[in-house]
Structures are given as C-alpha cells and as structure tokens.
VMD Tcl script that builds the backbone (N, CA, C; Angstrom):
set m [mol new atoms 246]
animate dup $m
set s [atomselect $m all]
$s set {name element resname resid chain x y z} {
  {N N MET 1 A 94.651 245.063 42.392}
  {CA C MET 1 A 96.219 244.187 42.840}
  {C C MET 1 A 97.086 244.347 41.573}
  {N N GLU 2 A 98.236 244.218 41.966}
  {CA C GLU 2 A 99.212 244.506 41.013}
  {C C GLU 2 A 99.739 243.493 40.243}
  {N N SER 3 A 100.103 243.472 39.236}
  {CA C SER 3 A 100.390 242.046 38.287}
  {C C SER 3 A 102.036 241.675 38.558}
  {N N THR 4 A 102.290 240.537 38.481}
  {CA C THR 4 A 103.701 240.071 38.790}
  {C C THR 4 A 104.856 240.882 37.643}
  {N N LEU 5 A 104.366 241.192 36.493}
  {CA C LEU 5 A 105.183 242.284 35.743}
  {C C LEU 5 A 105.251 243.498 36.450}
  {N N THR 6 A 104.425 244.258 37.058}
  {CA C THR 6 A 104.641 245.384 37.771}
  {C C THR 6 A 105.363 245.288 38.901}
  {N N TYR 7 A 105.109 244.119 39.747}
  {CA C TYR 7 A 106.097 243.948 40.883}
  {C C TYR 7 A 107.472 244.053 40.196}
  {N N LEU 8 A 107.869 243.089 39.298}
  {CA C LEU 8 A 109.143 243.043 38.712}
  {C C LEU 8 A 109.586 244.459 38.285}
  {N N GLN 9 A 108.738 245.364 37.613}
  {CA C GLN 9 A 109.390 246.560 37.144}
  {C C GLN 9 A 109.624 247.428 38.243}
  {N N ARG 10 A 108.821 247.348 39.392}
  {CA C ARG 10 A 109.075 248.267 40.415}
  {C C ARG 10 A 110.151 247.846 41.192}
  {N N LEU 11 A 110.293 246.601 41.328}
  {CA C LEU 11 A 111.526 246.101 41.966}
  {C C LEU 11 A 112.961 246.476 41.300}
  {N N THR 12 A 113.092 246.406 40.189}
  {CA C THR 12 A 114.035 246.665 39.352}
  {C C THR 12 A 114.464 248.253 39.333}
  {N N ASP 13 A 113.099 248.987 39.127}
  {CA C ASP 13 A 113.310 250.516 39.358}
  {C C ASP 13 A 113.657 250.805 40.689}
  {N N GLU 14 A 113.253 250.398 41.583}
  {CA C GLU 14 A 113.511 250.860 43.093}
  {C C GLU 14 A 114.805 250.147 43.671}
  {N N THR 15 A 115.386 249.143 43.210}
  {CA C THR 15 A 116.355 248.408 43.724}
  {C C THR 15 A 117.543 248.947 43.190}
  {N N HIS 16 A 117.311 249.198 41.666}
  {CA C HIS 16 A 118.291 249.865 40.522}
  {C C HIS 16 A 119.296 248.348 40.166}
  {N N LYS 17 A 118.663 247.272 40.528}
  {CA C LYS 17 A 119.126 245.777 39.902}
  {C C LYS 17 A 118.530 245.615 38.551}
  {N N PRO 18 A 119.078 244.858 37.715}
  {CA C PRO 18 A 118.814 244.281 36.585}
  {C C PRO 18 A 117.844 243.203 36.663}
  {N N GLU 19 A 116.904 243.423 35.732}
  {CA C GLU 19 A 115.653 242.323 35.615}
  {C C GLU 19 A 116.204 241.059 36.217}
  {N N ALA 20 A 117.509 240.477 35.309}
  {CA C ALA 20 A 117.772 239.102 35.384}
  {C C ALA 20 A 118.150 238.885 36.694}
  {N N GLU 21 A 118.767 239.762 37.691}
  {CA C GLU 21 A 119.056 239.477 39.023}
  {C C GLU 21 A 117.852 239.453 39.556}
  {N N VAL 22 A 117.070 240.368 39.565}
  {CA C VAL 22 A 115.620 240.106 40.340}
  {C C VAL 22 A 115.044 238.819 40.347}
  {N N LEU 23 A 115.046 238.541 39.088}
  {CA C LEU 23 A 114.379 237.410 38.841}
  {C C LEU 23 A 114.895 236.237 39.629}
  {N N THR 24 A 116.490 236.062 39.438}
  {CA C THR 24 A 117.146 235.191 39.720}
  {C C THR 24 A 116.917 235.229 41.691}
  {N N LEU 25 A 116.851 236.369 42.279}
  {CA C LEU 25 A 116.695 236.456 43.756}
  {C C LEU 25 A 115.091 236.050 44.019}
  {N N ALA 26 A 114.022 236.219 42.920}
  {CA C ALA 26 A 112.810 235.812 43.335}
  {C C ALA 26 A 112.862 234.279 43.056}
  {N N PHE 27 A 113.508 233.624 42.144}
  {CA C PHE 27 A 113.481 232.187 42.142}
  {C C PHE 27 A 114.180 231.727 43.446}
  {N N GLN 28 A 115.296 232.310 43.646}
  {CA C GLN 28 A 115.962 231.775 45.105}
  {C C GLN 28 A 115.115 231.655 46.055}
  {N N ALA 29 A 114.267 232.604 46.508}
  {CA C ALA 29 A 113.452 232.754 47.729}
  {C C ALA 29 A 112.366 231.913 47.372}
  {N N GLY 30 A 111.675 231.773 46.287}
  {CA C GLY 30 A 110.494 230.923 45.850}
  {C C GLY 30 A 111.058 229.560 46.446}
  {N N ILE 31 A 112.234 229.032 45.993}
  {CA C ILE 31 A 112.899 227.678 46.299}
  {C C ILE 31 A 112.686 227.429 47.606}
  {N N ARG 32 A 113.589 228.764 48.486}
  {CA C ARG 32 A 113.580 228.539 49.750}
  {C C ARG 32 A 112.246 228.299 50.261}
  {N N GLN 33 A 111.367 229.049 50.315}
  {CA C GLN 33 A 109.800 229.032 50.682}
  {C C GLN 33 A 109.343 227.498 50.566}
  {N N LEU 34 A 109.522 227.122 49.219}
  {CA C LEU 34 A 108.597 225.689 48.891}
  {C C LEU 34 A 109.372 224.754 49.790}
  {N N TRP 35 A 110.630 224.618 49.812}
  {CA C TRP 35 A 111.518 223.523 50.800}
  {C C TRP 35 A 110.984 223.645 52.233}
  {N N ARG 36 A 110.906 225.091 52.696}
  {CA C ARG 36 A 110.655 225.171 53.786}
  {C C ARG 36 A 109.078 224.529 54.302}
  {N N GLU 37 A 108.214 224.895 53.484}
  {CA C GLU 37 A 107.004 224.295 53.252}
  {C C GLU 37 A 107.048 222.649 53.242}
  {N N HIS 38 A 107.830 222.243 52.249}
  {CA C HIS 38 A 107.944 220.892 52.052}
  {C C HIS 38 A 108.393 220.055 53.296}
  {N N VAL 39 A 109.645 220.643 54.258}
  {CA C VAL 39 A 109.910 220.088 55.392}
  {C C VAL 39 A 109.070 220.119 56.624}
  {N N LEU 40 A 108.558 221.284 56.655}
  {CA C LEU 40 A 107.224 221.448 57.755}
  {C C LEU 40 A 106.095 220.509 57.665}
  {N N GLY 41 A 105.728 220.345 56.314}
  {CA C GLY 41 A 104.715 219.336 55.941}
  {C C GLY 41 A 105.352 218.030 56.488}
  {N N ARG 42 A 106.516 217.463 55.931}
  {CA C ARG 42 A 106.797 216.286 56.543}
  {C C ARG 42 A 106.809 215.955 57.781}
  {N N TYR 43 A 107.364 217.129 58.730}
  {CA C TYR 43 A 107.623 217.206 60.327}
  {C C TYR 43 A 106.047 216.624 60.771}
  {N N LEU 44 A 105.144 217.624 60.049}
  {CA C LEU 44 A 103.715 217.494 60.640}
  {C C LEU 44 A 103.120 216.230 60.561}
  {N N ARG 45 A 103.632 215.636 59.335}
  {CA C ARG 45 A 102.865 214.217 58.983}
  {C C ARG 45 A 103.810 212.942 59.796}
  {N N HIS 46 A 105.001 213.673 60.516}
  {CA C HIS 46 A 105.554 212.557 61.035}
  {C C HIS 46 A 106.655 211.688 60.502}
  {N N GLU 47 A 106.830 212.204 59.365}
  {CA C GLU 47 A 108.054 211.807 58.249}
  {C C GLU 47 A 109.273 211.975 58.731}
  {N N VAL 48 A 109.620 213.191 59.327}
  {CA C VAL 48 A 110.853 213.287 59.857}
  {C C VAL 48 A 110.850 214.104 61.349}
  {N N SER 49 A 111.853 213.872 62.093}
  {CA C SER 49 A 111.657 214.198 63.687}
  {C C SER 49 A 111.519 215.600 63.860}
  {N N ARG 50 A 111.631 216.139 64.726}
  {CA C ARG 50 A 111.470 217.562 65.091}
  {C C ARG 50 A 113.026 218.232 65.100}
  {N N GLU 51 A 113.898 217.338 65.723}
  {CA C GLU 51 A 115.387 217.710 65.312}
  {C C GLU 51 A 115.713 218.031 63.835}
  {N N GLU 52 A 115.375 217.072 63.192}
  {CA C GLU 52 A 115.633 217.258 61.531}
  {C C GLU 52 A 114.949 218.505 60.971}
  {N N ALA 53 A 113.694 218.495 61.398}
  {CA C ALA 53 A 112.979 219.881 60.941}
  {C C ALA 53 A 113.846 221.214 61.466}
  {N N ILE 54 A 114.161 221.106 62.369}
  {CA C ILE 54 A 114.819 222.240 62.969}
  {C C ILE 54 A 116.067 222.422 62.294}
  {N N GLU 55 A 116.731 221.580 62.150}
  {CA C GLU 55 A 118.099 221.549 61.333}
  {C C GLU 55 A 117.775 222.105 59.897}
  {N N ALA 56 A 116.717 221.686 59.385}
  {CA C ALA 56 A 116.698 221.814 57.915}
  {C C ALA 56 A 116.123 223.544 57.807}
  {N N VAL 57 A 115.110 223.785 58.447}
  {CA C VAL 57 A 114.195 225.206 58.625}
  {C C VAL 57 A 114.459 226.134 59.593}
  {N N GLY 58 A 115.040 225.562 60.948}
  {CA C GLY 58 A 115.064 226.586 61.889}
  {C C GLY 58 A 113.934 226.341 63.083}
  {N N PHE 59 A 114.432 226.582 64.395}
  {CA C PHE 59 A 113.663 226.361 65.435}
  {C C PHE 59 A 112.256 227.415 65.198}
  {N N ASP 60 A 112.411 228.705 65.076}
  {CA C ASP 60 A 111.310 229.554 64.839}
  {C C ASP 60 A 110.381 229.134 63.867}
  {N N LEU 61 A 110.667 228.682 63.114}
  {CA C LEU 61 A 109.617 228.184 61.863}
  {C C LEU 61 A 108.929 226.593 62.285}
  {N N VAL 62 A 109.498 225.947 62.826}
  {CA C VAL 62 A 109.084 224.577 63.480}
  {C C VAL 62 A 107.953 224.976 64.566}
  {N N GLU 63 A 108.333 225.757 65.311}
  {CA C GLU 63 A 107.693 226.253 66.581}
  {C C GLU 63 A 106.189 227.065 66.142}
  {N N LEU 64 A 106.372 227.708 64.817}
  {CA C LEU 64 A 105.393 228.344 64.414}
  {C C LEU 64 A 104.113 227.389 63.706}
  {N N ALA 65 A 104.799 226.365 63.054}
  {CA C ALA 65 A 104.196 225.201 62.457}
  {C C ALA 65 A 103.559 224.457 63.693}
  {N N GLU 66 A 104.043 224.234 64.376}
  {CA C GLU 66 A 103.409 223.626 65.755}
  {C C GLU 66 A 102.402 224.156 66.351}
  {N N ARG 67 A 102.489 225.610 66.453}
  {CA C ARG 67 A 101.443 226.396 67.027}
  {C C ARG 67 A 99.948 226.440 65.749}
  {N N GLN 68 A 100.384 226.773 64.743}
  {CA C GLN 68 A 99.325 226.773 63.640}
  {C C GLN 68 A 98.987 225.275 63.610}
  {N N HIS 69 A 99.314 224.345 63.574}
  {CA C HIS 69 A 98.804 223.197 63.717}
  {C C HIS 69 A 97.742 222.907 64.959}
  {N N GLN 70 A 98.368 223.263 66.064}
  {CA C GLN 70 A 97.365 223.077 67.099}
  {C C GLN 70 A 96.173 224.009 66.773}
  {N N ALA 71 A 96.297 225.361 66.475}
  {CA C ALA 71 A 95.214 225.964 66.446}
  {C C ALA 71 A 94.186 225.190 65.100}
  {N N VAL 72 A 94.753 224.805 64.136}
  {CA C VAL 72 A 93.613 224.152 63.165}
  {C C VAL 72 A 93.222 223.044 63.694}
  {N N MET 73 A 93.914 222.123 64.847}
  {CA C MET 73 A 93.389 220.846 65.191}
  {C C MET 73 A 92.192 221.231 66.358}
  {N N GLU 74 A 92.614 222.323 67.198}
  {CA C GLU 74 A 91.382 222.685 68.252}
  {C C GLU 74 A 90.401 223.420 67.385}
  {N N ASP 75 A 90.429 224.029 66.319}
  {CA C ASP 75 A 89.430 224.417 65.405}
  {C C ASP 75 A 88.311 223.356 65.019}
  {N N ILE 76 A 89.107 222.386 64.602}
  {CA C ILE 76 A 88.334 221.390 63.935}
  {C C ILE 76 A 87.784 220.319 64.958}
  {N N GLU 77 A 88.198 220.172 66.349}
  {CA C GLU 77 A 87.574 219.581 67.311}
  {C C GLU 77 A 86.458 220.401 67.813}
  {N N TRP 78 A 86.514 221.816 67.962}
  {CA C TRP 78 A 85.550 222.497 68.192}
  {C C TRP 78 A 84.449 222.517 67.354}
  {N N ALA 79 A 84.477 222.434 65.882}
  {CA C ALA 79 A 83.491 222.278 65.005}
  {C C ALA 79 A 82.745 220.889 64.761}
  {N N LEU 80 A 83.449 220.126 65.579}
  {CA C LEU 80 A 82.801 218.605 65.422}
  {C C LEU 80 A 82.101 218.669 66.601}
  {N N HIS 81 A 82.021 219.271 67.829}
  {CA C HIS 81 A 81.587 219.288 68.943}
  {C C HIS 81 A 80.268 220.252 69.094}
  {N N ALA 82 A 80.400 221.304 68.039}
  {CA C ALA 82 A 79.384 222.604 68.054}
  {C C ALA 82 A 78.121 221.863 67.797}
}
mol reanalyze $m
mol bondsrecalc $m
mol representation Tube
mol addrep $m
C-alpha cells in the first residue's frame, strides 16, 4: 500500500501541478466528502428532510444512502432471525 506522501508525489508529477495546489485540491475534496457524509447521516437519523438532503448533496447520493441503509437494515433483520 502506498503512503500519502507517495500519492502526493505521484499526483504532482503526473498532473504537473505544484504540491500546494494538489494539497489544496485534496483538502477541498476531503471537506466536500465530510460534508456529504454529515448531511447523509443527519438525513438517515431524521434530523433533516429528504428534500433538504437532496438540496445539500444531490438526488443520487441520497438515493444511494437510502439503498445502503435499507441493505444494512435487511442484514440486521436477517441476523436477528437466523
């Protein structure tokens, strides 16, 4: 498994972008991902409406979260009755 430093070096080499720019892009991508996870978690805990979640992260991600949540709930149900 490659280290974070190796990924950084390869990205700077292969994209021909300065390290600072690659780090900025990585930070922005990470923050966006954390935000999506936060919003979807709040939606699945019924803290925000479906419409609010869709507005914040998009329809596709809300649908994916719903399907994943349903699959987990089905697995739990199966395990409890197995």
